[in-house]
C-alpha positions in Angstrom: 22.5 -61.4 -6.8 20.0 -64.1 -5.6 16.3 -62.5 -5.8 14.8 -63.7 -2.2 11.0 -61.9 -2.8 10.3 -62.0 -6.3 6.2 -60.4 -6.9 5.0 -60.3 -10.5 1.7 -58.8 -11.5 0.4 -59.9 -7.9 -3.0 -58.4 -7.4 -5.6 -59.1 -4.0 -8.8 -58.6 -4.1 -11.7 -59.1 -1.7 -15.2 -59.4 -3.2 -15.1 -56.5 -5.4 -12.2 -54.6 -3.8 -8.9 -54.0 -4.8 -6.2 -54.1 -2.5 -3.5 -55.1 -4.2 -3.1 -54.0 -8.3 -0.5 -55.3 -10.7 2.1 -55.3 -8.3 5.9 -56.2 -9.8 8.8 -55.6 -6.9 11.7 -57.7 -6.8 14.4 -57.6 -3.7 17.3 -58.9 -3.9 19.9 -60.3 -1.6 21.9 -57.4 1.2 19.5 -55.1 0.6 17.4 -52.8 3.2 14.1 -52.3 1.9 11.5 -49.4 3.3 8.0 -49.5 2.1 6.5 -46.7 2.3 2.9 -45.2 1.6 -0.1 -43.3 2.6 -2.9 -45.5 5.9 -4.4 -47.6 2.9 -1.9 -48.1 0.4 -1.4 -51.5 0.7 1.6 -52.4 2.8 0.3 -54.7 5.3 -1.5 -56.6 2.7 2.1 -56.4 1.0 4.0 -57.9 4.1 1.0 -60.4 4.5 2.3 -62.1 1.3 5.8 -61.5 1.2 5.4 -63.6 4.4 3.3 -66.1 3.2 0.3 -65.9 4.9 -1.7 -64.1 2.2 -2.0 -66.0 -1.1 -2.3 -63.1 -4.3 -5.6 -63.1 -6.0 -3.4 -63.0 -9.6 0.0 -63.2 -10.1 3.1 -65.5 -9.0 4.5 -64.6 -5.7 7.9 -66.2 -5.1 9.3 -66.1 -1.8 13.3 -67.5 -1.0 13.2 -69.2 -4.0 9.9 -70.7 -3.0 6.4 -69.8 -5.3 2.9 -69.3 -2.9 1.1 -72.3 -4.6 3.4 -75.2 -4.7 5.0 -75.0 -1.5 4.2 -75.6 2.3 4.1 -72.8 3.8 4.1 -74.7 6.8 8.1 -74.6 6.0 8.3 -71.9 4.4 7.5 -69.7 7.0 10.3 -70.3 10.0 12.7 -68.8 7.2 11.2 -65.9 7.2 10.9 -63.4 10.3 7.9 -61.4 10.7 6.7 -58.5 13.5 3.3 -56.7 13.5 0.5 -55.9 15.7 -1.1 -58.2 15.0 0.9 -60.7 15.8 1.9 -58.9 18.6 -1.8 -59.1 19.5 -1.9 -63.0 20.0 1.1 -63.1 22.6 -0.2 -63.6 26.1 0.4 -60.9 28.6 1.5 -63.0 30.9 4.0 -65.2 29.0 7.7 -63.7 30.4 9.8 -61.8 27.5 11.9 -65.1 27.2 9.1 -66.6 27.1 8.0 -64.8 23.9 11.4 -64.6 22.1 12.2 -68.6 23.0 8.7 -69.8 22.0 10.0 -69.0 18.5 11.5 -71.0 17.6 8.2 -73.3 17.2 6.3 -70.9 15.9 3.4 -70.3 18.5 3.0 -67.9 20.9 2.4 -69.0 24.3 4.8 -71.3 25.8 3.0 -74.8 27.0 5.2 -78.4 26.9 7.4 -78.2 24.6 11.0 -78.2 25.8 14.1 -76.4 24.1 16.7 -77.4 23.8 20.8 -75.1 24.8 21.6 -73.7 22.1 17.8 -72.3 21.5 17.9 -71.1 25.1 21.0 -69.8 24.4 19.9 -67.6 21.2 16.9 -65.9 22.9 19.1 -64.5 25.5 21.8 -63.2 22.8 18.6 -61.7 20.5 17.3 -59.8 24.3 20.9 -58.7 25.2 21.2 -57.4 21.5 18.2 -55.3 21.1 19.2 -54.1 25.4 15.9 -55.8 27.0 17.7 -58.4 28.6 17.3 -57.1 32.0 13.4 -57.7 31.0 14.0 -61.4 30.7 11.4 -62.4 33.6 9.2 -59.9 33.2 5.7 -60.7 31.1 4.9 -59.1 28.6 2.2 -57.4 28.9 3.8 -55.5 31.8 6.5 -53.6 29.2 6.1 -50.1 27.6 5.6 -50.0 23.7 8.9 -49.2 23.2 10.3 -51.8 25.0 7.9 -54.4 22.9 8.8 -53.0 20.1 11.9 -54.4 20.5 11.5 -57.5 21.9 8.6 -58.6 19.1 12.0 -57.3 16.6 14.5 -60.0 18.7 11.5 -62.4 18.2 11.2 -62.3 14.9 15.2 -63.4 14.4 14.8 -66.2 16.8 15.0 -69.1 14.2 17.6 -67.3 11.7 15.1 -66.0 9.1 17.3 -64.9 5.5 14.2 -62.2 5.4 12.8 -60.1 8.1 9.5 -58.0 7.7 8.4 -55.3 9.9 5.4 -54.0 10.5 4.9 -50.7 11.3 7.7 -50.9 14.2 7.8 -47.7 15.2 3.8 -47.0 15.8 3.1 -45.4 18.7 6.1 -45.1 20.1 7.3 -41.9 21.6 10.3 -39.7 20.2 13.0 -41.2 22.4 11.3 -44.9 21.7 11.3 -44.2 18.0 15.0 -43.3 17.9 16.4 -45.7 20.1 14.4 -48.1 17.5 15.5 -46.3 14.8 19.3 -46.8 15.9 18.7 -50.4 16.5 17.3 -51.2 13.3 20.4 -49.1 11.3 22.6 -51.1 13.7 20.7 -54.3 12.2 21.1 -53.0 8.7 25.0 -52.4 8.9 25.6 -55.5 9.6 26.2 -57.9 6.5 24.9 -61.2 8.7 21.9 -59.7 9.1 18.9 -61.2 6.8 17.3 -58.8 4.3 15.6 -56.4 5.4 11.3 -54.8 4.5 10.4 -52.2 6.5 7.0 -51.1 7.0 5.9 -47.2 7.1 4.4 -43.7 6.7 6.8 -41.9 8.3 10.1 -40.9 6.3 11.6 -39.9 9.7 11.8 -43.6 10.4 13.8 -44.8 7.4 17.0 -46.1 9.5 20.2 -45.5 7.9 21.5 -48.1 6.0 18.4 -49.1 3.9 19.2 -48.3 0.5 15.7 -49.8 -1.1 13.0 -48.1 -1.4 9.4 -48.6 -2.8 6.5 -46.5 -2.9 2.7 -47.7 -3.0 -0.4 -45.5 -3.8 -3.6 -46.5 -3.7 -2.7 -50.5 -3.8 0.3 -49.7 -6.4 3.7 -49.4 -6.9 4.3 -45.6 -7.3 8.0 -45.7 -7.5 10.6 -48.3 -6.6 14.2 -48.1 -6.3 17.3 -46.8 -4.4 16.8 -44.4 -2.1 18.5 -41.6 -2.9 16.6 -41.8 -6.3 13.1 -42.2 -5.4 12.7 -40.2 -2.0 11.9 -36.7 -3.5 9.5 -34.2 -3.3 7.9 -34.5 -6.7 7.4 -38.7 -5.9 6.6 -38.5 -1.9 4.2 -36.0 -3.0 2.7 -38.2 -6.0 1.9 -40.7 -3.3 0.7 -39.0 -1.1 -1.2 -36.3 -2.6 0.0 -33.3 -1.2 2.4 -31.0 -2.2 5.9 -32.3 0.2 9.1 -30.6 0.7 12.0 -33.4 1.4 15.0 -32.7 3.7 18.2 -34.9 4.5 20.0 -34.7 7.4 22.8 -36.7 7.0 21.4 -39.7 7.0 17.9 -39.0 7.9 15.3 -37.7 6.1 12.0 -35.7 7.2 8.7 -34.5 5.4 6.9 -31.7 6.0 3.8 -29.7 4.2 5.3 -27.7 1.1 5.2 -23.7 1.4 
């Protein structure tokens, strides 16, 4: 299998603070990964490296066969889809939903004077339809509910037909109904063999969609455990990562966790 993402001894320091510490992690074609850890574990920083938006202080990061520091990241980034709160904050509230998705073809937020081909228009419409928000195409992004925004952001992240798709806490801020709709959409995406390699960041096991194959547990900027979900997601490993005695339950293809006792 081809390595899509290969991090070796990656370290990120800011001043005297170490955010990521000696991270080694390999993601291969066909895999669907969840990155799980408590707040401050380093999840978002890890995705910044994986998306080519942050260079390691130490170690090496190879993305889609290209090593950071030896590749033009502006050519690399269109091959990597990213959905994150930081990116959403840059989307103008007065941008139409259709243009939010369409402008990803140029890697910009906010339509200006660029022109788009009919193929781009068609792909944007197909993606909006796939995530159940095509009826919102002419609405302004700022008028959407949080759940609608999340689905539009994921549609946008797929616009360039990326080889790697990174989702940073896509269910954050959603109510139960919105979360379940999103989990169902991601499960469908995970089940499609034509989908890119997926990496989903969360700190709730309840948000792990069916079809995700692997789990990376982070603790204090280090790898606590990594491997197939069924092997890694245990009470022992989860308790160690979160510093709390936890019980892990599985109901069909969904997981949940609670304080033990």
